[in-house]
MDTraj code that builds the backbone (N, CA, C; nanometers):
import mdtraj as md
import numpy as np

residues = "UNK UNK UNK UNK UNK UNK UNK UNK UNK UNK UNK UNK UNK UNK UNK UNK UNK UNK UNK UNK UNK UNK UNK UNK UNK UNK UNK UNK UNK UNK UNK UNK UNK UNK UNK UNK UNK UNK UNK UNK UNK UNK UNK UNK UNK UNK UNK UNK UNK UNK UNK UNK UNK UNK UNK UNK UNK UNK UNK UNK UNK UNK UNK UNK UNK UNK UNK UNK UNK UNK UNK UNK UNK UNK UNK UNK UNK UNK UNK UNK UNK UNK UNK UNK UNK UNK UNK UNK UNK UNK UNK UNK UNK UNK UNK UNK UNK UNK UNK UNK UNK UNK UNK UNK UNK UNK UNK UNK UNK UNK UNK UNK UNK UNK UNK UNK UNK UNK UNK UNK UNK UNK UNK UNK UNK UNK".split()
xyz = np.array([
    [-2.7730, -2.5313, 1.3248],
    [-2.8567, -2.4177, 1.2928],
    [-2.8573, -2.3992, 1.1420],
    [-2.9559, -2.4438, 1.0762],
    [-2.9693, -2.4291, 0.9317],
    [-3.0710, -2.3209, 0.9010],
    [-3.0275, -2.2218, 0.8217],
    [-3.1154, -2.1128, 0.7814],
    [-3.1429, -2.1260, 0.6328],
    [-3.2672, -2.1486, 0.5941],
    [-3.2959, -2.1600, 0.4505],
    [-3.2906, -2.0234, 0.3828],
    [-3.2260, -2.0195, 0.2685],
    [-3.2128, -1.8954, 0.1922],
    [-3.2386, -1.9284, 0.0461],
    [-3.3005, -1.8374, -0.0251],
    [-3.3245, -1.8570, -0.1674],
    [-3.2320, -1.7628, -0.2430],
    [-3.1492, -1.8186, -0.3296],
    [-3.0525, -1.7408, -0.4057],
    [-3.1130, -1.6818, -0.5309],
    [-3.0301, -1.6183, -0.6127],
    [-3.0764, -1.5555, -0.7364],
    [-3.1329, -1.6576, -0.8343],
    [-3.0791, -1.7777, -0.8303],
    [-3.1253, -1.8795, -0.9244],
    [-3.2614, -1.9366, -0.8857],
    [-3.3093, -1.9029, -0.7671],
    [-3.4376, -1.9547, -0.7218],
    [-3.4248, -2.0844, -0.6439],
    [-3.3054, -2.1432, -0.6447],
    [-3.2846, -2.2658, -0.5679],
    [-3.2568, -2.2297, -0.4229],
    [-3.3029, -2.3122, -0.3345],
    [-3.2783, -2.2843, -0.1931],
    [-3.1526, -2.3579, -0.1475],
    [-3.0844, -2.2962, -0.0585],
    [-2.9701, -2.3589, 0.0063],
    [-2.9737, -2.3167, 0.1515],
    [-2.8936, -2.3789, 0.2345],
    [-2.8983, -2.3450, 0.3769],
    [-2.7578, -2.3239, 0.4304],
    [-2.7511, -2.2309, 0.5235],
    [-2.6268, -2.2078, 0.5947],
    [-2.6164, -2.3114, 0.7052],
    [-2.5037, -2.3797, 0.7107],
    [-2.4829, -2.4662, 0.8260],
    [-2.3823, -2.3998, 0.9187],
    [-2.3485, -2.4626, 1.0262],
    [-2.2613, -2.3992, 1.1255],
    [-2.1217, -2.3736, 1.0701],
    [-2.0740, -2.4551, 0.9758],
    [-1.9418, -2.4329, 0.9180],
    [-1.9361, -2.3012, 0.8412],
    [-2.0412, -2.2733, 0.7655],
    [-2.0454, -2.1502, 0.6878],
    [-2.0503, -2.0289, 0.7811],
    [-2.1280, -2.0379, 0.8866],
    [-2.1392, -1.9271, 0.9819],
    [-2.0053, -1.9039, 1.0511],
    [-1.9355, -2.0096, 1.0894],
    [-1.8041, -1.9962, 1.1531],
    [-1.7054, -1.9326, 1.0551],
    [-1.7088, -1.9746, 0.9290],
    [-1.6194, -1.9157, 0.8296],
    [-1.6500, -1.7677, 0.8056],
    [-1.7772, -1.7309, 0.8036],
    [-1.8137, -1.5902, 0.7874],
    [-1.7677, -1.5070, 0.9067],
    [-1.7825, -1.5596, 1.0268],
    [-1.7339, -1.4898, 1.1457],
    [-1.5816, -1.4762, 1.1429],
    [-1.5127, -1.5823, 1.1024],
    [-1.3675, -1.5799, 1.0918],
    [-1.3232, -1.4759, 0.9890],
    [-1.3940, -1.4691, 0.8768],
    [-1.3645, -1.3693, 0.7746],
    [-1.3838, -1.2283, 0.8302],
    [-1.4887, -1.2080, 0.9072],
    [-1.5136, -1.0776, 0.9682],
    [-1.4038, -1.0381, 1.0655],
    [-1.3571, -1.1328, 1.1445],
    [-1.2483, -1.1056, 1.2393],
    [-1.1203, -1.0707, 1.1640],
    [-1.0892, -1.1452, 1.0590],
    [-0.9694, -1.1159, 0.9799],
    [-0.9778, -0.9785, 0.9144],
    [-1.0948, -0.9427, 0.8633],
    [-1.1118, -0.8108, 0.8026],
    [-1.0928, -0.7008, 0.9069],
    [-1.1454, -0.7229, 1.0265],
    [-1.1292, -0.6247, 1.1339],
    [-0.9815, -0.6087, 1.1696],
    [-0.9084, -0.7197, 1.1805],
    [-0.7655, -0.7131, 1.2107],
    [-0.6883, -0.6431, 1.0989],
    [-0.7282, -0.6678, 0.9754],
    [-0.6630, -0.6012, 0.8627],
    [-0.6889, -0.4507, 0.8680],
    [-0.8078, -0.4105, 0.9060],
    [-0.8402, -0.2680, 0.9165],
    [-0.7599, -0.2016, 1.0275],
    [-0.7450, -0.2694, 1.1403],
    [-0.6663, -0.2151, 1.2508],
    [-0.5202, -0.2023, 1.2097],
    [-0.4687, -0.3039, 1.1407],
    [-0.3302, -0.3000, 1.0942],
    [-0.3095, -0.1859, 0.9951],
    [-0.4032, -0.1679, 0.9044],
    [-0.3928, -0.0590, 0.8067],
    [-0.3933, 0.0765, 0.8775],
    [-0.4776, 0.0922, 0.9763],
    [-0.4848, 0.2181, 1.0512],
    [-0.3539, 0.2443, 1.1248],
    [-0.2963, 0.1396, 1.1856],
    [-0.1701, 0.1551, 1.2579],
    [-0.0556, 0.1873, 1.1617],
    [-0.0570, 0.1261, 1.0443],
    [0.0485, 0.1515, 0.9467],
    [0.0439, 0.2925, 0.8919],
    [-0.0748, 0.3483, 0.8781],
    [-0.0878, 0.4831, 0.8227],
    [-0.0122, 0.5854, 0.9068],
    [0.0043, 0.5591, 1.0363],
    [0.0797, 0.6496, 1.1211],
    [0.2302, 0.6340, 1.1044],
    [0.2741, 0.5243, 1.0464],
    [0.4171, 0.4961, 1.0362],
    [0.4728, 0.5167, 0.8952],
    [0.3907, 0.5067, 0.7931],
    [0.4386, 0.5222, 0.6558],
    [0.3528, 0.6259, 0.5849],
    [0.4015, 0.6719, 0.4716],
    [0.3265, 0.7737, 0.3971],
    [0.2048, 0.7106, 0.3290],
    [0.1038, 0.7894, 0.3017],
    [-0.0139, 0.7371, 0.2316],
    [0.0182, 0.6798, 0.0940],
    [0.1175, 0.7370, 0.0260],
    [0.1540, 0.6860, -0.1062],
    [0.2152, 0.5466, -0.0934],
    [0.3035, 0.5281, 0.0040],
    [0.3634, 0.3967, 0.0272],
    [0.2559, 0.2948, 0.0624],
    [0.1602, 0.3356, 0.1435],
    [0.0502, 0.2456, 0.1794],
    [-0.0323, 0.2086, 0.0563],
    [-0.0556, 0.3046, -0.0295],
    [-0.1319, 0.2789, -0.1516],
    [-0.0577, 0.1828, -0.2442],
    [0.0735, 0.2001, -0.2557],
    [0.1533, 0.1096, -0.3390],
    [0.1478, -0.0318, -0.2816],
    [0.1623, -0.0441, -0.1495],
    [0.1555, -0.1762, -0.0862],
    [0.0184, -0.2393, -0.1064],
    [-0.0861, -0.1595, -0.1007],
    [-0.2212, -0.2110, -0.1215],
    [-0.2398, -0.2603, -0.2652],
    [-0.1826, -0.1881, -0.3602],
    [-0.1908, -0.2298, -0.5000],
    [-0.1194, -0.3621, -0.5214],
    [-0.0030, -0.3771, -0.4587],
    [0.0712, -0.5036, -0.4678],
    [-0.0108, -0.6168, -0.4059],
    [-0.0771, -0.5871, -0.2953],
    [-0.1609, -0.6885, -0.2298],
    [-0.2727, -0.7353, -0.3227],
    [-0.3341, -0.6432, -0.3943],
    [-0.4411, -0.6810, -0.4869],
    [-0.3878, -0.7665, -0.6024],
    [-0.2719, -0.7289, -0.6547],
    [-0.2124, -0.8071, -0.7636],
    [-0.1766, -0.9479, -0.7156],
    [-0.1224, -0.9576, -0.5951],
    [-0.0896, -1.0894, -0.5406],
    [-0.2149, -1.1730, -0.5163],
    [-0.3234, -1.1084, -0.4780],
    [-0.4491, -1.1804, -0.4584],
    [-0.4987, -1.2400, -0.5895],
    [-0.4844, -1.1658, -0.6967],
    [-0.5261, -1.2169, -0.8281],
    [-0.4425, -1.3384, -0.8659],
    [-0.3115, -1.3283, -0.8486],
    [-0.2244, -1.4402, -0.8850],
    [-0.2419, -1.5584, -0.7908],
    [-0.2734, -1.5325, -0.6650],
    [-0.3018, -1.6421, -0.5720],
    [-0.4282, -1.7156, -0.6140],
    [-0.5285, -1.6422, -0.6615],
    [-0.6514, -1.7079, -0.7097],
    [-0.6242, -1.7906, -0.8348],
    [-0.5313, -1.7442, -0.9163],
    [-0.4946, -1.8211, -1.0356],
    [-0.4274, -1.9513, -0.9953],
    [-0.3388, -1.9437, -0.8962],
    [-0.2646, -2.0626, -0.8520],
    [-0.3546, -2.1589, -0.7745],
    [-0.4292, -2.1070, -0.6774],
    [-0.5077, -2.1933, -0.5888],
    [-0.6324, -2.2473, -0.6576],
    [-0.7081, -2.1608, -0.7242],
    [-0.8362, -2.2017, -0.7799],
    [-0.8290, -2.2381, -0.9277],
    [-0.7141, -2.2207, -0.9875],
    [-0.6993, -2.2551, -1.1280],
    [-0.7703, -2.1595, -1.2217],
    [-0.7910, -2.0360, -1.1785],
    [-0.8523, -1.9364, -1.2671],
    [-0.7622, -1.9142, -1.3882],
    [-0.8234, -1.8793, -1.4981],
    [-0.7467, -1.8579, -1.6210],
    [-0.6742, -1.7243, -1.6158],
    [-0.5566, -1.7235, -1.6749],
    [-0.4792, -1.5999, -1.6844],
    [-0.5304, -1.5222, -1.8056],
    [-0.5746, -1.4023, -1.7808],
    [-0.6228, -1.3178, -1.8899],
    [-0.5141, -1.2171, -1.9264],
    [-0.5285, -1.1579, -2.0436],
    [-0.4339, -1.0542, -2.0830],
    [-0.4398, -0.9374, -1.9850],
    [-0.5585, -0.9068, -1.9390],
    [-0.5743, -0.7945, -1.8459],
    [-0.5000, -0.8203, -1.7153],
    [-0.5099, -0.9430, -1.6623],
    [-0.4400, -0.9710, -1.5366],
    [-0.2893, -0.9740, -1.5564],
    [-0.2436, -1.0242, -1.6702],
    [-0.0993, -1.0268, -1.6973],
    [-0.0446, -0.8852, -1.7155],
    [-0.1145, -0.8031, -1.7940],
    [-0.0704, -0.6649, -1.8162],
    [-0.0806, -0.5846, -1.6867],
    [-0.1873, -0.6062, -1.6121],
    [-0.2032, -0.5368, -1.4846],
    [-0.0924, -0.5704, -1.3867],
    [-0.0567, -0.6969, -1.3785],
    [0.0515, -0.7371, -1.2893],
    [0.1841, -0.6777, -1.3349],
    [0.2067, -0.6759, -1.4646],
    [0.3286, -0.6155, -1.5183],
    [0.3346, -0.4662, -1.4850],
    [0.2218, -0.3976, -1.4979],
    [0.2171, -0.2553, -1.4619],
    [0.2422, -0.2336, -1.3133],
    [0.1888, -0.3222, -1.2299],
    [0.2120, -0.3115, -1.0858],
    [0.3603, -0.3277, -1.0555],
    [0.4236, -0.4281, -1.1157],
    [0.5656, -0.4519, -1.0904],
    [0.6500, -0.3324, -1.1361],
    [0.6209, -0.2820, -1.2555],
    [0.6949, -0.1653, -1.3062],
    [0.6716, -0.0436, -1.2163],
    [0.5473, -0.0234, -1.1742],
    [0.5154, 0.0890, -1.0861],
    [0.5864, 0.0808, -0.9530],
    [0.5920, -0.0372, -0.8951],
    [0.6609, -0.0539, -0.7664],
    [0.8110, -0.0300, -0.7831],
    [0.8686, -0.0806, -0.8916],
    [1.0112, -0.0570, -0.9159],
    [1.0408, 0.0919, -0.9334],
    [0.9569, 0.1618, -1.0098],
    [0.9760, 0.3055, -1.0282],
    [0.9566, 0.3825, -0.8975],
    [0.8589, 0.3409, -0.8185],
    [0.8347, 0.4070, -0.6902],
    [0.9551, 0.3878, -0.5980],
    [1.0079, 0.2655, -0.5912],
    [1.1253, 0.2403, -0.5073],
    [1.2461, 0.3193, -0.5558],
    [1.2619, 0.3309, -0.6865],
    [1.3726, 0.4090, -0.7428],
    [1.3574, 0.5566, -0.7048],
    [1.2356, 0.6085, -0.7131],
    [1.2119, 0.7485, -0.6775],
    [1.2370, 0.7733, -0.5293],
    [1.1946, 0.6799, -0.4447],
    [1.2191, 0.6942, -0.3003],
    [1.3690, 0.6911, -0.2706],
    [1.4424, 0.6019, -0.3386],
    [1.5864, 0.5924, -0.3192],
    [1.6543, 0.7225, -0.3647],
    [1.6122, 0.7761, -0.4781],
    [1.6669, 0.9020, -0.5277],
    [1.6396, 1.0154, -0.4289],
    [1.5191, 1.0176, -0.3731],
    [1.4827, 1.1214, -0.2767],
    [1.5685, 1.1112, -0.1517],
    [1.5904, 0.9890, -0.1006],
    [1.6739, 0.9704, 0.0187],
    [1.8174, 1.0161, -0.0070],
    [1.8719, 0.9805, -0.1241],
    [2.0085, 1.0214, -0.1575],
    [2.0184, 1.1725, -0.1687],
    [1.9183, 1.2347, -0.2276],
    [1.9179, 1.3802, -0.2425],
    [1.9154, 1.4476, -0.1045],
    [1.8325, 1.3976, -0.0156],
    [1.8241, 1.4552, 0.1193],
    [1.9546, 1.4330, 0.1936],
    [2.0118, 1.3121, 0.1805],
    [2.1385, 1.2819, 0.2484],
    [2.2489, 1.3734, 0.1970],
    [2.2546, 1.3961, 0.0657],
    [2.3555, 1.4859, 0.0093],
    [2.3363, 1.6287, 0.0567],
    [2.2121, 1.6730, 0.0667],
    [2.1854, 1.8087, 0.1130],
    [2.2284, 1.8255, 0.2572],
    [2.2005, 1.7264, 0.3418],
    [2.2366, 1.7394, 0.4832],
    [2.3869, 1.7284, 0.5035],
    [2.4548, 1.6387, 0.4327],
    [2.6002, 1.6273, 0.4500],
    [2.6712, 1.7483, 0.3918],
    [2.6248, 1.8038, 0.2803],
    [2.6854, 1.9248, 0.2242],
    [2.6610, 2.0444, 0.3143],
    [2.5458, 2.0503, 0.3766],
    [2.5149, 2.1607, 0.4660],
    [2.6004, 2.1584, 0.5915],
    [2.6363, 2.0408, 0.6409],
    [2.7178, 2.0293, 0.7613],
    [2.8637, 2.0589, 0.7301],
    [2.9132, 2.0154, 0.6156],
    [3.0536, 2.0319, 0.5809],
    [3.0874, 2.1739, 0.5380],
    [2.9932, 2.2452, 0.4806],
    [3.0215, 2.3807, 0.4341],
    [2.9986, 2.4798, 0.5470],
    [3.0902, 2.5779, 0.5566],
    [3.0735, 2.6821, 0.6566],
    [2.9730, 2.7824, 0.6018],
    [2.8672, 2.8015, 0.6742],
    [2.7651, 2.8941, 0.6262],
    [2.7602, 3.0156, 0.7168],
    [2.7328, 3.1274, 0.6576],
    [2.7206, 3.2524, 0.7307],
    [2.5738, 3.2881, 0.7387],
    [2.5261, 3.3340, 0.8524],
    [2.3847, 3.3697, 0.8612],
    [2.3523, 3.4815, 0.7627],
    [2.2311, 3.4744, 0.7088],
    [2.1894, 3.5737, 0.6110],
    [2.1592, 3.7055, 0.6805],
    [2.2245, 3.8092, 0.6312],
    [2.1964, 3.9437, 0.6804],
    [2.1748, 4.0307, 0.5578],
    [2.0718, 4.1070, 0.5605],
    [2.0409, 4.1939, 0.4468],
    [2.1568, 4.2891, 0.4215],
    [2.1870, 4.3228, 0.2940],
    [2.3030, 4.4069, 0.2634],
    [2.3007, 4.5424, 0.3316],
    [2.1864, 4.6084, 0.3418],
    [2.1825, 4.7412, 0.4029],
    [2.2075, 4.7328, 0.5532],
    [2.1677, 4.6253, 0.6186],
    [2.1939, 4.6107, 0.7617],
    [2.3387, 4.5776, 0.7870],
    [2.4035, 4.5032, 0.6989],
    [2.5428, 4.4651, 0.7137],
    [2.6309, 4.5904, 0.7064],
    [2.6010, 4.6811, 0.6153],
    [2.6812, 4.8033, 0.6025],
    [2.6562, 4.8977, 0.7200],
    [2.5379, 4.8944, 0.7788],
    [2.5079, 4.9815, 0.8922],
    [2.5788, 4.9359, 1.0184],
    [2.6044, 4.8035, 1.0286],
    [2.6727, 4.7516, 1.1462],
    [2.8218, 4.7874, 1.1447],
    [2.8856, 4.7915, 1.0289],
    [3.0314, 4.8073, 1.0194],
    [3.0707, 4.9447, 1.0023],
])
top = md.Topology()
chain = top.add_chain()
for i, resn in enumerate(residues, 1):
    res = top.add_residue(resn, chain, resSeq=i)
    for name in ("N", "CA", "C"):
        top.add_atom(name, md.element.get_by_symbol(name[0]), res)
traj = md.Trajectory(xyz[None], top)
């Protein structure tokens, strides 16, 4: 099944069955990626998902450099460096948050706490 198409350059080219199969395969992969992203959103925070997505984009750029031999630009190098620094800072912040929560919960369990009673009610009871 060859479909003639005229591109921007004015030259005609045709889709053969291999191209159509690859386009369908790409569509299926995109659909699976969308389903996976939707399922992940229920399990992780939106910020974590956004950080993972940013890392995915940076890896895609570097994969294109490796596979297709694209040139490394200053923008891609600086962008990748910013992504790495951002992910490290994000992981550090998440670790700090977990430690803070763990300390709050362990301190709350170990300390004997008295229920809060307003001062005027406490004197009226005794």
